[in-house]
C-alpha positions in Angstrom: 96.7 112.0 47.9 96.5 115.8 47.0 93.1 116.7 45.3 94.6 119.9 43.8 92.3 119.3 40.6 88.5 118.8 40.5 87.6 115.1 41.0 84.4 113.1 41.2 82.8 111.9 44.1 82.5 108.0 44.0 78.6 107.3 43.4 78.0 110.5 42.0 78.4 112.7 38.7 79.1 116.1 40.6 82.4 117.8 40.0 83.8 118.6 43.0 86.6 121.8 42.9 89.3 122.3 45.8 91.3 124.7 46.9 94.1 122.0 48.6 96.9 124.7 49.3 97.5 128.3 50.4 98.5 128.7 46.8 95.8 126.2 45.2 97.9 123.0 44.8 101.6 121.9 45.3 102.8 123.7 42.2 101.6 127.1 44.0 99.5 128.5 40.7 96.7 130.4 41.9 94.4 129.1 39.8 91.4 126.9 39.6 90.3 125.2 37.0 86.5 125.3 37.6 84.3 126.5 34.4 80.9 126.9 36.4 81.9 131.1 37.2 82.6 133.1 33.9 82.2 136.4 32.1 79.2 135.7 31.2 77.6 135.1 35.1 80.2 137.0 37.3 78.2 139.7 36.9 75.3 137.3 39.0 77.7 136.6 42.4 76.1 137.3 45.7 76.7 137.1 49.4 75.9 133.0 50.0 77.1 133.7 53.6 79.2 135.1 55.9 81.4 133.9 58.8 82.0 136.2 61.1 85.8 135.7 62.3 85.7 135.7 66.3 87.4 137.9 68.7 91.1 136.9 69.6 91.3 134.9 73.0 94.9 135.3 75.3 97.0 132.8 73.7 99.8 131.6 75.9 103.0 131.8 74.5 102.3 134.8 72.1 103.6 138.2 73.0 100.9 139.6 71.1 97.5 137.5 69.9 96.9 138.9 66.2 92.9 139.5 65.8 91.5 138.5 62.2 92.7 136.1 59.7 95.3 136.5 56.8 95.8 133.4 55.5 94.3 132.1 52.4 91.4 130.0 53.2 91.0 126.5 51.9 88.0 124.3 50.6 88.2 120.3 50.9 85.4 118.2 49.7 83.0 120.5 50.6 84.7 122.0 53.8 86.5 125.7 54.1 89.1 125.7 56.3 90.5 129.2 58.1 93.3 129.9 59.9 93.2 132.4 62.1 96.3 135.1 63.3 95.3 133.6 66.8 96.7 129.9 65.5 92.9 129.1 65.8 91.6 126.5 62.5 87.6 126.5 62.2 86.2 124.1 59.8 83.0 125.5 57.8 80.5 124.2 55.9 80.7 125.0 52.4 76.9 125.2 51.6 76.1 126.8 54.8 78.5 128.5 56.3 78.1 126.8 60.1 80.4 125.4 62.1 81.5 121.9 61.9 84.9 122.4 64.2 87.6 124.3 65.5 90.8 124.0 67.0 92.7 126.2 68.9 96.7 125.6 69.3 98.2 125.8 72.6 102.0 126.8 72.5 105.0 125.2 74.1 108.4 127.3 74.7 109.7 125.6 77.1 114.0 125.3 75.9 113.1 126.6 73.1 115.4 129.8 71.2 111.8 131.6 70.9 111.9 135.3 70.3 109.0 137.9 70.6 106.2 136.0 68.7 103.2 137.9 67.2 99.9 136.2 66.2 100.8 136.5 62.1 99.9 133.2 60.3 100.5 132.7 56.7 99.2 129.5 55.7 98.0 125.9 56.1 97.6 123.1 53.4 95.9 119.6 53.3 97.4 116.8 52.4 96.0 113.0 52.7 92.9 113.5 54.8 94.8 116.2 57.2 94.9 119.7 57.5 98.6 120.5 58.2 99.5 123.9 60.4 103.0 125.4 61.7 103.0 126.9 64.6 105.1 129.6 66.5 106.1 127.5 68.5 108.4 125.5 66.1 106.0 122.8 65.9 103.9 121.2 63.0 100.3 119.7 63.7 98.1 117.5 61.4 94.5 117.8 62.0 91.9 115.4 60.8 89.8 117.2 58.2 86.8 115.9 59.0 86.8 116.4 62.8 89.5 118.2 64.2 91.2 115.8 66.4 95.1 115.6 66.2 96.6 113.2 64.3 100.2 113.9 64.4 102.5 116.3 66.3 105.9 117.0 65.5 108.1 119.4 67.7 111.4 120.9 68.4 111.7 121.6 64.9 114.2 125.0 65.8 115.9 123.1 68.8 119.4 121.8 69.0 120.2 123.6 65.2 123.8 123.3 64.8 125.6 127.1 64.3 122.4 128.9 65.9 122.8 131.9 68.2 119.6 133.8 67.8 116.1 133.1 67.8 113.1 132.0 66.0 109.7 133.6 65.5 107.7 131.2 63.5 105.3 132.8 61.4 103.1 129.3 60.5 104.0 128.8 57.3 102.3 125.7 56.1 104.3 122.7 55.3 104.7 120.9 51.8 104.8 117.4 50.8 106.4 115.0 48.5 105.0 111.4 49.2 105.9 110.5 52.7 108.0 113.4 53.2 107.0 116.7 54.9 109.3 119.9 54.3 109.0 122.9 56.3 110.6 126.0 56.7 111.9 128.0 60.0 111.4 132.1 60.7 113.6 134.5 62.4 113.7 137.7 63.4 114.5 140.6 61.1 116.7 142.4 63.7 120.3 141.4 65.2 118.7 138.5 66.8 118.3 136.4 63.9 118.4 133.0 64.3 120.3 130.4 61.7 117.5 129.7 58.9 117.3 126.3 57.5 114.6 123.8 55.9 113.7 120.7 57.6 112.7 117.7 56.0 110.4 115.0 58.3 109.0 111.1 57.4 105.6 111.8 58.8 105.0 108.4 59.4 107.3 108.2 62.0 108.3 112.1 62.8 111.7 111.4 62.3 114.2 114.2 60.6 115.7 113.3 57.5 117.8 116.4 56.7 118.1 120.1 56.8 119.3 122.5 54.6 120.9 126.0 55.7 120.5 129.4 54.6 123.4 131.1 56.2 126.7 130.1 58.2 127.0 129.0 61.2 128.0 131.4 63.9 131.4 132.5 63.7 130.9 132.1 60.0 132.3 130.3 57.6 135.4 131.7 55.3 134.7 129.2 52.5 130.7 129.1 52.8 130.0 130.1 49.4 132.0 127.1 47.7 131.4 124.4 50.3 127.6 124.8 50.2 127.4 124.8 46.5 129.4 121.8 45.2 129.6 121.1 41.5 127.5 120.1 39.4 125.3 122.6 42.4 125.5 125.9 40.6 124.1 129.6 40.6 124.0 132.8 39.2 126.3 134.8 42.1 130.1 134.0 42.3 131.8 132.4 45.7 133.0 135.7 47.4 135.7 135.0 50.1 134.3 135.9 53.7 131.0 135.7 52.6 129.0 136.7 55.8 131.9 137.7 57.6 132.0 136.6 61.2 127.8 137.2 61.3 129.1 139.5 64.3 129.6 136.7 66.2 131.0 137.7 70.0 131.0 134.3 71.6 127.3 134.6 72.4 125.5 136.2 69.7 125.6 136.6 66.7 124.0 139.8 64.9 123.1 138.9 61.4 121.2 136.1 59.7 118.7 135.1 57.2 115.7 132.9 56.9 113.4 130.9 54.5 110.7 132.8 52.9 107.0 132.0 54.1 105.6 131.8 51.2 104.4 128.8 49.9 107.1 126.2 47.9 106.6 124.6 44.9 107.0 120.9 44.8 107.5 118.6 41.5 105.2 115.4 42.1 107.5 113.7 39.3 111.1 114.7 40.0 110.8 114.9 43.7 112.4 118.6 43.4 111.2 121.3 46.3 111.5 125.1 44.8 111.7 127.9 47.6 112.0 131.6 48.4 114.5 132.7 51.2 114.2 135.8 53.2 116.4 138.8 53.3 119.2 139.4 55.5 118.8 140.4 58.7 119.3 143.0 60.1 117.3 144.6 57.0 119.1 148.0 56.6 122.3 148.0 58.0 125.1 145.3 56.7 127.9 146.5 58.9 128.5 142.8 60.0 127.5 140.9 56.8 130.2 141.6 53.5 129.7 139.5 50.7 126.6 138.6 48.6 124.9 137.2 51.7 124.1 133.7 50.1 121.4 132.6 50.4 119.3 135.3 51.3 116.9 136.6 48.8 117.1 133.4 46.6 115.3 130.9 44.9 116.4 127.5 45.7 116.2 124.2 44.3 116.3 121.0 46.7 116.5 117.5 46.4 113.8 116.3 48.3 115.1 112.7 49.2 118.4 114.1 50.5 118.1 118.0 50.8 120.9 118.6 48.4 121.1 121.9 46.9 120.8 121.4 43.0 121.2 124.9 42.5 119.9 128.7 43.6 119.5 132.3 42.1 120.1 135.0 44.0 117.7 138.3 43.0 119.3 140.9 45.5 122.9 140.3 46.7 123.8 142.5 50.0 120.0 143.5 50.4 120.4 146.6 52.1 116.5 147.2 51.5 114.5 144.2 53.1 113.7 142.8 49.4 113.3 139.0 50.3 111.3 136.3 48.0 108.7 136.0 50.2 105.3 134.9 48.4 104.7 132.1 46.2 107.0 130.1 44.4 105.2 128.5 41.3 106.0 125.8 38.9 105.1 125.6 35.6 105.7 125.0 31.9 107.6 127.7 29.3 108.3 127.0 25.5 111.9 127.4 24.6 113.0 126.8 21.0 110.0 125.4 20.0 110.4 123.0 23.5 109.0 123.0 26.2 110.7 122.9 29.6 109.2 123.3 33.0 110.0 126.8 34.5 110.1 128.5 38.2 108.4 131.5 37.9 108.9 134.1 41.1 108.7 137.7 41.5 110.2 139.3 44.7 110.1 142.6 46.8 112.7 143.7 43.8 109.9 143.9 41.5 111.9 141.7 38.9 109.3 139.2 37.5 111.6 135.8 36.4 111.2 132.6 35.0 114.0 130.2 35.3 114.5 126.6 33.9 113.8 124.4 36.7 115.9 121.4 35.7 119.2 124.4 36.0 118.2 127.3 37.5 119.2 129.1 34.4 117.1 132.2 33.7 115.0 131.9 31.0 113.6 135.6 30.9 113.2 138.6 33.1 110.4 141.7 33.1 111.3 145.0 34.9 107.8 146.5 35.2 108.4 149.6 33.6 105.7 151.5 36.3 108.3 150.6 38.8 110.1 153.6 40.2 113.7 153.3 41.6 115.6 155.3 43.7 118.7 153.9 46.2 118.1 150.5 45.8 121.5 149.7 43.3 122.2 146.3 44.5 118.3 145.1 43.5 119.2 145.7 39.8 121.4 142.7 40.1 119.6 140.7 38.1 119.6 143.7 34.9 123.0 145.1 35.6 125.1 142.1 36.9 126.9 144.1 39.9 126.6 144.8 43.1 128.1 146.5 45.8 129.2 143.5 48.4 131.4 146.0 51.2 128.3 148.9 51.5 127.4 149.1 55.1 124.2 150.8 54.4 122.9 153.2 51.6 124.4 156.4 51.4 127.6 155.3 53.2 129.2 157.1 55.0 126.4 159.5 55.2 123.8 158.7 58.3 121.4 160.9 56.6 117.6 160.1 55.8 117.0 158.9 52.5 114.0 157.5 50.1 113.7 154.3 49.5 112.1 153.2 46.0 110.5 150.6 45.7 110.5 151.0 49.7 110.1 148.4 52.6 107.4 146.3 51.4 109.1 146.5 47.8 107.6 146.5 44.5 105.7 142.9 44.9 104.0 142.0 47.9 101.5 139.6 46.6 101.5 136.1 45.0 101.0 135.6 41.8 99.2 133.7 39.6 99.7 131.5 36.6 96.9 130.3 33.8 96.5 130.6 30.5 99.8 130.9 29.2 100.5 134.2 30.9 102.3 135.1 34.4 99.8 138.0 36.4 101.8 140.0 39.0 100.3 142.8 40.6 103.6 145.6 41.0 102.9 148.7 43.5 105.0 151.8 43.8 104.9 152.8 47.7 108.7 154.6 48.5 109.6 154.7 52.5 111.2 157.2 54.3 114.2 155.5 55.7 116.5 156.9 58.9 119.8 154.9 59.4 121.2 153.4 62.9 123.2 151.6 64.4 123.0 147.8 64.6 125.9 146.9 67.5 123.1 145.4 70.0 121.4 142.4 70.1 117.5 142.6 69.5 114.6 142.0 68.0 113.8 145.5 67.4 117.4 146.5 65.9 117.1 146.8 62.5 119.9 149.3 61.1 116.8 152.2 61.1 115.3 154.3 63.5 112.2 155.2 61.5 110.0 154.0 58.8 107.8 156.1 56.9 105.6 154.9 53.9 104.9 157.2 51.6 101.4 157.1 50.9 100.7 160.1 48.5 102.1 158.7 45.5 101.0 154.6 45.9 99.8 153.2 42.8 99.1 149.6 41.5 99.9 148.1 38.4 98.9 144.8 37.4 100.7 142.7 34.7 99.8 140.1 32.6 103.3 138.1 30.7 103.4 135.7 28.3 105.2 133.0 30.6 107.3 131.8 27.8 108.8 135.2 26.7 107.7 137.4 29.6 106.6 139.7 27.1 103.8 142.4 28.5 100.4 141.3 27.2 98.2 144.0 29.1 98.6 146.2 32.2 96.0 147.5 34.7 96.3 150.3 36.9 94.8 150.9 40.3 95.4 154.6 41.4 96.1 155.8 45.4 96.8 152.2 46.8 99.6 149.8 46.5 98.7 146.5 46.7 98.8 143.2 49.2 97.4 139.6 49.0 97.4 137.5 45.7 96.0 137.3 42.5 93.7 134.4 41.5 93.2 133.2 37.5 89.8 131.3 37.4 87.1 131.1 34.3 88.6 133.1 32.1 89.5 136.0 34.4 91.8 137.3 36.5 90.7 138.5 40.3 91.9 141.4 41.9 90.9 142.0 45.4 92.3 145.7 46.2 93.3 148.5 49.4 90.4 150.4 47.8 87.9 148.1 49.0 86.9 146.7 45.4 87.5 142.9 43.7 88.5 143.3 40.3 87.3 140.8 38.0 89.6 141.5 34.6 89.5 139.3 31.4 92.7 137.1 31.1 93.3 137.9 27.3 93.4 141.5 27.4 92.7 142.8 30.8 89.4 144.4 30.2 87.5 144.9 33.5 84.5 142.4 33.0 83.0 143.8 37.0 83.8 144.6 39.8 82.6 143.7 43.7 82.5 146.7 46.2 82.8 145.0 49.4 83.6 148.5 51.1 86.3 147.7 53.3 89.9 147.5 52.5 91.1 143.9 51.0 94.6 143.1 52.2 94.0 139.2 50.9 93.1 137.9 47.7 90.3 135.4 46.8 90.2 131.6 46.8 88.1 129.4 45.0 86.2 126.1 45.5 83.0 124.0 45.6 80.5 122.4 48.0 79.8 119.0 48.0 77.0 119.9 45.2 79.3 121.1 43.2 78.4 125.0 43.3 81.3 127.2 42.9 82.4 129.5 46.1 84.4 133.0 46.0 85.6 133.4 49.3 87.1 136.8 50.5 88.6 137.6 53.7 87.9 141.1 55.4 90.8 141.6 57.6 92.2 144.1 60.1 92.8 147.4 59.0 96.2 147.1 58.6 98.8 146.9 55.4 101.4 144.3 57.6 97.9 142.8 59.4 99.6 141.9 62.4 98.6 142.4 66.1 95.7 144.2 66.6 92.8 145.6 64.8 89.3 144.2 64.3 87.9 140.0 64.0 86.9 140.5 60.3 85.0 138.5 58.3 84.8 135.8 55.9 82.7 136.3 53.0 81.4 133.4 50.5 80.0 134.9 47.4 78.0 132.2 44.9 75.8 132.2 42.1 72.5 133.3 42.3 69.8 134.3 39.9 69.9 137.5 38.0 67.1 139.2 39.6 68.9 137.8 43.4 72.4 139.5 42.1 74.2 141.3 45.0 77.4 141.6 42.3 78.3 143.7 39.7 79.1 147.7 39.4 76.5 148.8 41.5 77.5 149.2 45.4 77.1 146.1 47.1 75.0 147.7 50.4 73.8 143.9 51.5 77.6 143.1 51.9 78.7 145.5 53.9 75.5 146.0 56.4 76.6 141.9 56.9 80.0 142.9 57.4 79.1 145.6 60.2 76.8 143.7 61.5 79.0 140.7 61.6 81.7 142.4 63.5 79.6 143.6 66.2 78.2 139.7 66.3 82.5 138.4 66.5 82.3 138.6 70.4 79.0 136.5 70.8 80.1 134.0 68.4 83.3 133.7 70.1 81.8 133.0 73.7 79.8 130.5 72.0 82.5 128.5 70.7 84.5 128.7 73.5 81.4 126.4 75.5 82.6 124.3 73.2 86.0 124.6 72.2 86.6 121.3 69.6 82.9 120.7 69.1 82.2 118.6 66.4 79.1 118.7 64.0 
């Protein structure tokens, strides 16, 4: 059973709040229904404890071991679970911040088609008493949530993939669940060595592979790919294209193109047994010399029957992507009112910046919103939702010229964060962060062959706009602007507010109905991750904020960082509010210096149990 909502512990009246999935629950809403923290007392938030993230050890199998953490910390039954970029999970007492247990994953690359692996782990989920993690060596591990003991391992998920002639570089997206079925996605390179992306389903009771669904054709291509993979009653919003994907650049040894599943959380309908997921951009990112056509099913939202893996429908957001506009981050399941009737809806914001609502049963478009603040330049195919047209054969932007150009939205897109769904609204953070691009050839096989020779982010004009959209109509309820910085991470809705953790070092708390700024906590360090919300076993609400590496992509290198837990204090003890929180900053600085010492202490008991 997944505790995605508050529940009561047997024998006591305390109400416990959990955040059991990357995005709070199986529906991916980034919403906590707690009512202990609200506008009237949010100014009383103060630091309860700080957990210094130990410095990264050497992890055999990783080409680069990333520091710190970027994955949302989850909270279940009074325990906080933190996944690091070096594939360690720390279980932390939600009341005290003390370590309960830790688990360091080991990787096995033997006989697997793995590429250049970077420590960049996106999330963990809790299901039926276990914490589940997807590892870069194409394996999934389930740990007993109480003591960190390995309960189950499914290995070699990317071994023997039919039609694959590329490599996999798993980023560690957490699996999702429906009854006794686990659904997990692959991750491929963004270069010309991309593998054949897929979704796989396993029976968690015996580890049996149930089915696979593929994003792209096998090596050598499939002239009827669009027709044979979406047969009636399956349907989509892009017409079949004869020879879609071409021959994949196949030379009898390697393909030079591919596509993948997005690393964002899938949404699961626990009533109908349908999983909704996003897919990644076609690889290589900026040069389509070897991939004519819309490149189905890249840059799409896809509905799959969990029982048999059959595709029910697809909705492609950027046909023939030349810009790296994947559909990463979360897919959200909710409800919309249409002609006076309530229908189940799928909500998504992809990197092209359009926010969409789809009928969950049919995949038909309920509404879309093109943010008025988003600057668009040299990204024509990405406007397909609005224009209904695209160029299926353009090899690169500006073809045949090889001159450099400016791309807006840039390589981070217009949305590089999770959306939230609550209070009848969709909350989305958009940004302007244009990119200077130089074109380069793609006739070589490799992880660093992306179709461009230089990407230069244009930081001087960066800005962020947060939108609140009516979830039934897409109409704008309010906006909130943050100048000078783009946005990365996620938005969180709780207590009648929307929390936005920004690269300017602030946690903004906005009134959900008006967008009015309620309060601010100034952490000081740039915030690349949002907050998650849960409680300890006494029912005391915690607001958890990661402070990670000062790197927009939060990949390898950087500083270890810390996890800060805020809780309600007496008014005289408050360290939150609009004043600069000196205590927080001091603790962070001290924590960084203590990280190495903490790691040495943990190494003395690598899987200690409290």
